[in-house]
N, C-alpha and C positions, 0 to 999 in steps of 0.2 A: 264299395263301402269301406270306410276306414275301419281298421281293426286295432285292438289295444292289447296285443299279446303279452306285453311285459307285465301288465297289471291285471288282466282279465284272461285267464287261460294259461297256456304254456308259455314260458319265457322263450325268446329267441336264443340261438346259440351265443354263448358268451366267450369272448376272447380271453383265455386264461392269463395271457400275458398282461392284460390291462387291469384285470380285477382279481383280487384275492378270493379264496374260498369264503363262503358266507359265514359270518360269525354270529348271525342273528339267532341261530339255534343252539349256541354254545352255553349261554348264561341262563340255564333253566333252573339251577339250584338256588333258590332264594335264601337258603340258610347258610350260604358260604360265610364261614367265620374268619377265614384267613383274609385279613385286610389287603395284603399285598396281592393275593390271587384275585380278589374281587376287583381291585383297582386295575390290575393288568387286563382282565377281561373287559372291563368298561372302556379302557383306553383302546383295546383292539376293536371293539364295536364302534367307537367314535371315529377311529381312523378309517374304517371301511365306509361309514356314512359320509365322512368328509370326502373320501375318494369319489363316491357316487355323486355328491353334490358338485364336485369339481369337473365332472365329465360333461359331455354333450348330453342332449335330451335323453333321459333314461326311461326305457321301457316302451317307447312309442314307435310303432312301425306302420305308418299309414300307407295304404295301397293307392297308387296312382297320384301321389302328391310328393312334390319335391321336399325331401326331409329337412331342407334348410329354410323352408318358407311356411311350414304348417303352423297352425295355432291351436290352442286348447279347444276353440269352438269347432274344430273339425271332428272332435270326439264327443264333446259335451254340449248340450243345450242348457245354458245357464238361465235360471229362473230368478225368483225373488231373493233378496238378501235376508239371510237368517240371523246374522249378527256380525259384529265387527269388534276389533280390539287393537292393541298396540302393534301387532305384527301383520295382521291381514284381515281379509273379509271372507265370511263364509256364505256360500250360495247353495240354494237347492239346485241340483243339476241332474239332468237326464243323460245317461250314457246312450248315445245314439244307436250303436249296433244292437244292443239288447233291450233297451227301454228301461233298464234298471235306474232307480232314483237314489242318489247319494247326496251327502253334504260334502261340498268341495271347498276347502280353504285355499284361497288365493293369496299368495305372499309375493308382492312385487319387490324387485331388487333385493332378493334374499341375501346377497353378498354383504349388504350393509348390516344385517343382523344374523350373520351366519351362525354365531354361537347359540343364539336362541333357537334357531331352526334345528340345529343338531340336537339340542337338548329335547326339544319337542318330539322330534323323530325318534330319538332313542327310547322315550317312554312309549310312544305309539307302537313301536315294534313289539313291546311286551304286553300291550293292552289286552290281547286275547287271553292272557292268563288270569284276568280278573273281570268278572262279568259286570262290575260296577264302574268300569272305565269305558269310555267311548270306543266302539269297535273301529279298528283301522283296516282299510282295504288295500291301499296302495299309495304310491306317490310318483309324480313325474315332474319334469322340468321342461319349460319352453323358454329359450334364451335366458334371461336373468330372473324369470318368474318361476316360483315353485308352487306346486299344487299338491295338497294332501286330500286323498279320497277317503272319506269316512262314512260310517253308517248314518242314516238319517233318523233322528229321533222325532217322531211325529207329534209327540205330546208337548213340544215347546220347552220352556224352562220354568224353574221354580219362581223366577221373577214374574213371568207371565201369570202364573197360577195365583200369586199372592198380591198382585196389584189390583186396585189401589188399597194398600194397608189392610188386606184381609188377614184374618187369623187362620192358622193351620189347625185343623181338627186334631185333638191329642193323639188318637190312634195312628193317624197318618203321619204325624210328626215323629212318632217313635219309629215307624217303619223307615222313613227317610233318614233319620238319625243313624239307624243301623247301617243303611246302605252307604251313606257318606263315610262312616267310620270304617267300614270294610274296605272301601277304596283307599283310604288313607293308610290303613294297616299294610296294604299291599305295597304302596309307594314307600312307606317308611322302612319296610323290611328290605327294600332295595337301596336304602340310604338316600332316598330322594324326598325333598320337601317341596310341596306344591306352590305355596306362597300366594295363591290367588283363589282361595275357596270362598265363593260367594254365590248368591242366587242365580245369576246369569250363567255361571259355569256349571250349574247342576241341571242337566237335561233330563227330560222325561220321555220314556219310550211309549209306544202305542198301548202298552199294558200298564202304564203309569208307574213303572219302576225307574229308579234314578241311575244316571250315569254321569260321572265326573269327566269334564273335558278341559281343553285349553291348557296345555303343558308348556307354553312358551316361557313362563317365568320359573319353571322348575330348576332346581340345582341339587347337586349331591352334597351330602354332609358327612364328612369322615370323622369329625370330632363330636361325640355325643353331647359334650358340654357346650357346644355352640361354635359358630364361626361368624366372622364379620360379613355382613351382606349389604348390598346396595338397597336403597329404598325402592320398593316396588309394590304393586297391588293397589287396590282402591283405598283411599284414606280411611274409610269407616271400618275396614277389616284389618288394618295394620295393628300388630301387637305393640305394646309399649316399648319393648326392647328394640324394635326397628326405629321408632321415633327417637330413642335415646342413644342410638348408635352403639348398642351393646351386642355381644355375641348372640346369634340366633340359632335355634335348632328346630326340631320337630314341633316344639311347643307353639310356634307361631301358627301352625295349621289348626291346632286344637283351640287356640284363641278364636280363630275364624269360625270354628264349629260352634263355639259359645255365642258368637254374634248371630249365627244362623238360628240357634235354639231360642235366643232372646227375640229374634224377629218372628219366629213361628208363634210364640206365645203372646206377644204384645202387638204385633203388626207394625212395629217401627224399630229402628236401630237404637242401641243404648247410648250412642254418642253422636253429637252433632259435628260431622266431619266433612261438610261440603268442600272445605278448603283445607290445605295442608296445615296452615297456621291454627285453624280451629281444631284440627285433628290432634295436633301436638298438645294443645291446652286441655282438650276434652279427655283424651285417652290416658295421658300420663298423670293428670292432676285431679280430675273430677271422678267421683264415685257414681257408678250407675245406679239407677233407681229400680226397685222391684215392687210394682204396685200389688198389694195383697189381693185385690179383686181380680187380677189377671193370673197371678201365680198361686192358684188354688192348690196345685199339686206340690206338696213339700219336697218330694223327691226330685221333681223337675227344677224347682228353685235351687235345691242343693247342688245339682249337677251344673246348672248355669253359673252359679256363683263360683264354683271351683274351677270352671273352665275360663272364667274372666278374672282370675287372680293376676294382678299386674306383675308380681315377681315370678319370673319363669321357673325358678327352682321349687317354688311352692305350688305352682299350678298343677292341676290334675294331669296325670300322664307324664309327669316329669321323670319318673323312674320306671314304671312298668305300664305303658299305655294300654296294651291289649287287655291286661287284667283289670285295670281301673275302669276303662270304658265298658267292658263287657259286664262287670259287676253292676255298674250304675244303670246300664240299659236293661239288664235283667230285673232290677228293682222297678224300673219304670213300667215294664211290660207285665209285671206280676199282678 
């Protein structure tokens, strides 16, 4: 029977000449204020991840199989597709030796998107520090294909829960708003902006709690005032500053949270953005509508309006996001 020692159980002996000591346990202080120290630690982590991705298959030691000819199917029985995105496809998969069920993300030809793979793996390595981020188990590589082994969220996604155009019960909306915000607080403290917060990336566990996933579009932000970023993410969640090619910061994630809150309350998105041209016109020039018969809670209306302010510097959370969000959520739940 094949074994998977590198990812399940004790790792095999490592040639110290080929690999540096692990840096994954180094960056545990999320309150590092020295920018140079934080950047140096992040660079060290990315260098080690780059080294791992550049080596031969990592962590797999099959018994009775020529190591140059084995495939991922020797270890996992891949079932149905759970989702897909720009970088890869996620499968429900059973680990054959133990029968454990995982979500395995398959990334073909990862060298073509190596930067995105490194960013996602960097965040996944720290996901265990936040219970509202998807749990990461291990990763391995076969030839030019990369596999991320993650926890399986049996509850599906928020998109599944709310389709077609269902409204979110107010109490449940408040709980999920808290959990999404907690995940973003964690990422932002690490100076990471997610850039792709929407329904399909919000997974639900078997106990109906929320976990944020898909970190392929994440990037670090060293200047709180914003940095120039390439267009990415779904057209209907992009903030105005992305369409206008202005400096972007953590505010683009809170704009996406505003879109989610609007979707919870009304059952639809505030802007018609099926195409990029429609998104530019709708998001940057049109004003969203707030039907009185749906926005019966004035506090929820106030929070949604402040999150969807088009000017980033005036948007809620522009200065002190943790205080601003916690105050508004406390009002909603009072």
